[in-house]
C-alpha positions in Angstrom: 5.7 -15.3 22.3 6.6 -12.0 20.7 5.1 -10.0 17.8 7.0 -9.4 14.5 7.8 -5.8 14.2 6.8 -3.9 11.1 10.1 -4.5 9.3 10.1 -8.2 10.2 6.5 -8.5 8.9 7.3 -6.6 5.6 10.1 -9.1 4.9 7.7 -11.9 5.5 4.8 -10.5 3.4 7.1 -9.6 0.5 8.2 -13.2 0.0 6.8 -14.5 -3.3 7.5 -17.5 -5.6 10.3 -15.6 -7.4 11.5 -13.3 -4.5 12.7 -15.4 -1.6 13.4 -13.4 1.5 15.9 -15.7 3.2 19.5 -14.5 3.7 22.7 -16.5 3.3 25.6 -16.8 5.7 28.5 -18.9 4.5 31.5 -19.9 6.6 34.4 -21.6 4.9 36.1 -24.0 7.3 39.8 -24.9 6.8 40.3 -28.3 8.4 43.8 -28.9 7.0 45.5 -28.6 10.4 42.6 -30.2 12.3 43.7 -33.0 14.6 41.6 -35.9 13.5 38.9 -36.4 10.9 36.8 -33.3 10.6 33.3 -33.6 9.2 29.5 -33.4 9.5 29.4 -35.1 12.9 31.7 -32.5 14.6 29.6 -29.7 13.1 26.3 -31.3 14.2 27.6 -31.8 17.7 28.6 -28.1 17.9 25.1 -26.9 16.8 23.4 -29.3 19.2 25.4 -28.2 22.2 24.9 -24.5 21.4 21.3 -24.5 20.4 20.4 -22.9 23.7 22.5 -19.8 22.7 20.9 -19.5 19.3 17.4 -18.3 20.3 16.1 -17.4 16.8 16.7 -21.0 15.6 14.1 -22.1 18.1 11.4 -19.7 16.9 8.4 -20.9 15.0 6.0 -18.6 13.1 2.4 -18.4 14.4 -0.3 -16.8 12.2 -3.1 -14.8 13.8 -6.6 -16.0 13.1 -8.1 -14.0 10.2 -4.8 -12.3 9.7 -5.9 -9.6 12.2 -2.3 -8.6 13.0 1.3 -9.4 12.2 2.3 -13.0 13.0 4.1 -13.9 16.3 7.1 -15.9 17.1 6.5 -18.9 19.3 9.8 -19.2 21.3 11.8 -22.1 22.7 10.3 -24.6 20.2 11.8 -28.1 19.7 14.1 -28.4 16.7 14.5 -31.4 14.5 18.2 -31.3 13.7 17.8 -34.2 11.2 15.7 -31.8 9.2 17.5 -28.5 9.6 21.1 -29.8 9.3 21.8 -31.2 5.8 24.8 -32.5 3.9 25.5 -31.3 0.4 28.3 -32.4 -2.0 30.4 -29.9 -3.8 31.4 -31.3 -7.2 35.1 -31.7 -8.3 37.5 -30.0 -8.3 35.8 -28.4 -5.2 37.0 -24.9 -5.5 35.3 -21.5 -5.2 33.4 -21.8 -8.4 31.9 -25.1 -7.5 31.0 -24.0 -4.0 29.3 -20.8 -5.3 27.2 -22.9 -7.7 26.0 -25.1 -4.8 25.2 -22.0 -2.7 23.1 -20.6 -5.6 21.2 -23.9 -5.7 20.6 -23.8 -1.9 19.4 -20.2 -2.3 16.9 -21.0 -5.0 14.3 -22.8 -2.8 12.2 -21.2 -0.1 12.0 -22.1 3.5 9.1 -24.2 4.9 7.1 -21.8 7.1 5.6 -24.6 9.2 9.1 -25.1 10.7 11.7 -22.8 12.3 12.8 -20.7 9.4 16.4 -21.8 8.9 18.5 -24.5 7.3 22.3 -25.2 7.7 23.8 -27.1 4.7 27.2 -28.7 5.4 29.2 -28.7 2.2 31.6 -31.6 1.7 34.0 -32.6 -1.2 35.9 -29.3 -1.3 39.6 -29.1 -2.2 42.4 -28.7 0.3 40.4 -30.3 3.1 38.0 -27.4 3.3 34.3 -27.5 4.2 31.6 -24.9 4.2 28.6 -24.1 6.4 25.9 -22.6 4.2 23.3 -21.0 6.5 19.9 -20.2 5.0 18.1 -18.0 7.5 14.9 -16.1 6.9 15.5 -12.3 6.9 12.4 -12.0 9.2 14.5 -13.7 11.9 17.6 -11.5 11.8 19.2 -8.5 10.0 22.9 -8.2 9.3 23.9 -7.1 12.8 21.9 -9.8 14.5 23.2 -12.4 12.0 26.8 -11.4 12.8 26.1 -11.8 16.5 24.4 -15.1 16.0 27.3 -16.4 13.9 29.7 -15.3 16.7 27.8 -17.5 19.2 28.1 -20.5 16.9 31.8 -20.0 16.5 34.6 -20.3 19.1 36.3 -16.9 19.3 39.5 -16.2 21.2 38.9 -15.0 24.8 35.2 -16.0 24.7 34.0 -18.6 27.2 32.3 -21.7 25.7 28.8 -22.4 27.0 27.7 -25.8 25.7 25.0 -28.0 27.0 23.9 -31.6 26.2 20.3 -31.1 27.3 17.8 -29.8 24.7 15.7 -26.7 25.6 12.2 -27.2 27.0 9.4 -27.6 24.4 7.1 -24.6 23.7 3.4 -24.4 24.5 1.0 -23.7 21.6 -1.1 -20.6 22.2 -4.9 -20.7 21.9 -6.8 -18.7 19.2 -8.4 -16.7 22.1 -4.9 -15.7 23.4 -3.7 -14.7 19.9 -6.8 -12.5 19.3 -6.5 -10.9 22.7 -2.8 -10.0 22.2 -3.6 -8.7 18.7 -6.3 -6.4 20.1 -4.0 -5.1 22.8 -1.2 -4.4 20.3 -3.6 -2.7 17.9 -4.7 -0.3 20.7 -1.1 0.4 21.4 -0.4 1.2 17.7 -3.5 3.5 17.6 -2.3 5.4 20.6 1.2 5.8 19.0 -0.2 6.9 15.5 -0.5 10.7 16.2 3.1 10.8 17.4 4.3 8.9 14.4 2.4 11.2 12.0 3.8 14.3 13.8 7.4 12.9 13.6 6.9 12.1 9.9 5.7 15.6 9.2 8.6 17.2 11.0 11.0 14.9 9.2 9.7 15.8 5.8 9.8 19.5 6.7 13.4 19.2 7.8 14.3 17.3 4.6 12.7 19.8 2.3 14.3 22.8 4.0 17.7 21.2 3.8 17.3 20.3 0.1 16.6 23.9 -0.7 19.8 25.0 1.1 22.1 22.5 -0.7 24.0 23.2 -3.9 22.6 21.2 -6.8 25.0 18.6 -8.2 23.9 17.3 -11.6 26.1 14.2 -11.3 24.0 12.8 -8.4 21.0 10.6 -9.1 17.6 12.1 -8.4 15.2 10.3 -6.0 12.6 8.0 -7.6 14.4 8.2 -11.0 16.6 5.1 -11.1 17.4 4.4 -14.7 16.5 1.1 -16.5 19.5 -1.3 -16.8 20.1 -4.9 -17.5 20.1 -5.5 -13.8 16.5 -4.4 -13.5 13.9 -6.9 -14.8 11.3 -9.3 -13.5 13.4 -11.5 -11.2 13.6 -15.2 -11.8 13.2 -17.7 -8.9 16.6 -19.3 -9.7 19.5 -17.8 -7.8 23.2 -17.6 -8.8 26.0 -16.7 -6.4 29.5 -15.4 -6.7 32.3 -14.6 -4.2 35.7 -12.9 -4.2 38.1 -11.7 -1.5 40.1 -8.5 -1.1 42.7 -7.6 1.4 41.2 -5.7 4.3 44.5 -3.9 5.0 44.7 -2.7 1.4 41.1 -1.4 1.7 42.0 0.5 4.9 45.2 1.8 3.3 43.2 3.1 0.3 40.7 4.7 2.6 43.4 6.5 4.6 45.1 7.7 1.4 41.9 9.2 0.0 40.7 10.7 3.3 37.3 9.2 3.0 35.3 6.6 5.0 35.5 2.8 4.7 32.0 2.7 3.3 32.8 5.4 0.7 35.5 3.2 -0.7 33.3 0.1 -0.7 30.5 2.0 -2.6 33.0 3.7 -5.0 34.4 0.2 -5.8 30.9 -1.0 -6.4 30.3 2.0 -8.7 33.4 1.1 -10.7 32.5 -2.5 -11.0 29.0 -1.8 -12.0 30.2 0.7 -14.6 32.3 -2.1 -16.2 29.2 -4.4 -16.2 26.9 -1.8 -17.7 29.3 -1.0 -20.5 29.5 -4.7 -21.3 25.8 -5.5 -21.1 24.0 -2.2 -21.9 26.7 -0.6 -24.0 26.6 2.5 -21.9 26.9 3.9 -18.4 25.7 7.4 -18.9 23.5 8.0 -15.8 24.2 7.5 -12.1 22.5 4.5 -10.5 20.6 4.4 -7.2 21.7 2.0 -4.5 19.8 1.1 -1.3 22.2 0.7 1.6 20.8 -0.8 4.8 21.6 1.1 8.1 21.4 -0.6 11.5 19.4 1.4 14.0 20.4 -1.0 16.8 24.0 -2.1 16.8 24.0 -3.9 20.1 26.4 -6.8 20.2 23.9 -8.7 22.3 21.0 -8.6 19.7 20.7 -11.8 17.8 17.2 -11.5 16.3 14.9 -9.0 14.6 15.3 -6.3 12.0 16.3 -2.9 13.4 17.3 -1.3 10.2 16.5 1.6 7.9 17.7 2.3 4.5 19.8 5.1 2.8 19.4 5.8 -0.9 22.9 6.5 -2.3 23.8 7.8 -5.8 26.4 5.6 -7.5 28.5 7.6 -10.1 28.8 4.8 -12.6 28.8 7.4 -15.4 32.2 8.8 -14.2 35.3 7.3 -15.9 37.9 8.7 -13.5 38.1 6.4 -10.4 39.3 9.3 -8.1 36.4 11.5 -9.2 34.0 8.5 -8.5 35.3 8.4 -4.9 34.7 12.1 -4.5 31.2 12.0 -5.8 30.5 8.8 -3.8 31.6 10.6 -0.6 29.3 13.5 -1.3 26.4 11.1 -2.0 26.9 9.1 1.1 27.3 12.2 3.3 24.0 13.6 1.9 22.3 10.2 2.3 23.4 10.0 5.9 22.1 13.5 6.6 18.8 12.7 4.9 18.4 9.6 7.0 19.0 11.6 10.2 16.7 14.5 9.2 13.9 12.1 8.3 14.4 10.0 11.4 16.4 6.7 11.3 13.6 4.7 12.8 10.7 6.3 10.9 10.5 3.7 8.2 10.3 0.8 10.6 7.7 2.6 12.7 5.5 3.2 9.6 5.7 -0.5 8.6 3.9 -1.4 11.8 0.7 -0.3 10.1 1.1 -2.6 7.0 -2.3 -4.4 6.6 -1.7 -8.2 7.0 -4.7 -9.3 4.9 -3.7 -7.1 1.9 0.1 -6.8 2.0 1.1 -10.3 0.7 -1.2 -10.0 -2.3 0.1 -6.6 -3.2 3.7 -7.8 -3.0 2.9 -10.8 -5.2 1.4 -8.6 -7.9 4.4 -6.3 -7.8 6.9 -9.2 -8.0 5.1 -10.7 -11.1 5.1 -7.4 -13.0 8.0 -5.2 -11.8 10.6 -5.0 -14.6 12.0 -1.6 -13.5 12.3 -0.4 -9.9 12.3 3.4 -10.0 13.3 3.6 -6.4 16.6 1.7 -6.7 18.8 -0.3 -9.1 20.9 -2.4 -6.7 21.3 -3.2 -3.0 24.7 -3.0 -1.3 25.5 -3.8 2.3 28.6 -3.5 4.4 28.7 -5.7 7.5 31.6 -5.6 10.0 32.3 -9.2 11.0 34.5 -10.6 13.7 38.1 -9.3 14.0 39.3 -12.5 15.5 39.6 -15.9 13.8 36.7 -18.1 14.7 36.4 -21.9 14.9 33.5 -24.3 14.3 33.8 -27.7 15.9 37.5 -27.0 16.5 38.5 -26.1 12.9 39.2 -22.5 11.9 36.9 -20.5 9.8 38.9 -19.0 6.9 36.2 -16.9 5.1 32.8 -15.6 5.8 30.3 -14.5 3.1 26.8 -13.0 3.6 24.1 -11.7 1.3 20.6 -10.4 1.6 17.6 -10.6 -0.7 16.6 -9.5 -4.2 13.8 -7.0 -4.6 11.1 -6.6 -7.2 12.7 -5.3 -10.4 16.2 -5.5 -9.0 18.4 -8.6 -9.6 21.6 -7.5 -7.9 22.5 -7.7 -4.2 26.1 -7.3 -3.0 27.3 -7.7 0.6 30.8 -7.2 1.8 31.7 -8.8 5.1 35.0 -7.8 6.8 36.6 -10.7 8.7 40.0 -10.7 10.3 42.3 -9.7 7.4 39.8 -10.0 4.6 37.0 -8.2 2.9 34.8 -11.0 1.6 32.5 -10.0 -1.3 29.3 -11.9 -2.1 26.9 -11.2 -5.0 23.4 -12.7 -5.3 21.6 -12.5 -8.6 19.4 -14.6 -10.8 20.0 -16.8 -13.8 18.7 -14.1 -16.3 21.3 -11.4 -15.4 24.8 -12.7 -16.1 26.3 -15.2 -18.4 28.5 -16.1 -15.5 27.8 -14.5 -12.0 31.6 -14.2 -11.4 31.6 -11.4 -14.0 30.2 -9.3 -11.2 32.9 -10.2 -8.6 35.6 -9.9 -11.2 34.4 -6.4 -12.0 34.6 -5.4 -8.3 38.2 -6.7 -8.0 39.1 -4.8 -11.2 37.5 -1.6 -9.9 39.5 -1.9 -6.6 42.8 -2.5 -8.5 42.0 0.5 -10.8 41.4 2.7 -7.7 44.7 1.6 -6.1 46.6 2.4 -9.3 45.0 5.8 -9.6 46.1 6.5 -6.0 49.7 5.6 -6.8 49.4 2.5 -4.6 50.6 -1.0 -5.4 48.0 -3.1 -7.3 45.6 -5.2 -5.3 47.1 -8.5 -4.1 45.6 -11.9 -3.7 44.6 -13.1 -0.2 46.5 -16.2 0.8 44.1 -17.1 3.6 41.1 -17.4 1.2 40.2 -19.9 -1.6 41.7 -19.3 -5.0 39.8 -16.8 -7.2 37.2 -18.1 -9.7 37.4 -15.7 -12.7 34.4 -15.6 -15.0 34.4 -18.2 -17.8 36.8 -20.4 -15.8 39.9 -18.5 -17.1 
């Protein structure tokens, strides 16, 4: 067994009836050149033979008597594949729009905590002999880096040996209440011993941050901390999820990045700012203040890690109030540079270390109360993630994976989460929101594509092109 760390526990405690904390991993499979009849059976066989490599899928949550500490993972548990592997039908004509609607439906129901916290939905009925694996995995199990590594183990990648087994892993042994309480006591003593060092590190970090803030030149166009403005994106979040995807050329993103002399992440965030500006003008009638985005940062990027949350968060100002796309890039670059520096000055692991001390008896009730009432999150407006995926084409059950989409969770008072996942020659964009935010969720992905095209034109580069290896676009309103 192993204890959930503070970040893992927070993601578990913060789950409420309207704020689910599972993540989505979607792999589109192109079986057009597959030799034979591809389908659910081939996929099921792949999962069964690789289950020994997918450790988190064999974890089951164990609560501590009296909630005297964070829960623990019971490892190497038996898995009922008939429960966890499911078939779902994509309605005709089976394109991007129809698949995205199905993904939203899958995302709208919570996971059963009495079982390992994951489900794989195998989507059939898609056009052009395509299929999709819709993975619903609780964020408590894995962050973005761990999820990418986990997905790589499920896929066949070039030059990677296959390790498949027909024998199931051994069954787990249930711990006694006495053992759970003893382990909780030992871990509490360890946390008490580490508390003085944590408080000292926090004090040093805050001192460094204040000192650096006084040295910096004030830039009025950057958002101020804890002052995120109210927008149509910020309201009490509904339990119903909607989902939208789009694909950009990775080579064109890199070309734009090189032309502007900024980082890859700067361009991603500047495109997000441009897309959000379009949406704010449409829904709020104005975009006159910068937004605040939370951007997860991995504190452990090991390629071997397939479970746990080793992340912090940067707060980045998004210049949605700036009309000129080139000026938006400059301001975004300044904002990300300052956010990275703030993260280092404060300590990248400080947030996770502090969450170790969340009180298990009180935290879930506090999060539930916040989720019911929060219609404005002053800390942040939106969440944006950038995850580097495999550079090589993967296969599942012998058929190539043509696209990969991933998205995290919605937070109290914030109904917009966008994740971009780079895969081979694509930048795959996914937006998760609720049914109260957009008339059509593809308005959000359309806006991102428009913003990238606008930026390319401002740079004097050719307009953004469509990506032949991906599904056809699904513009808002079915145009």
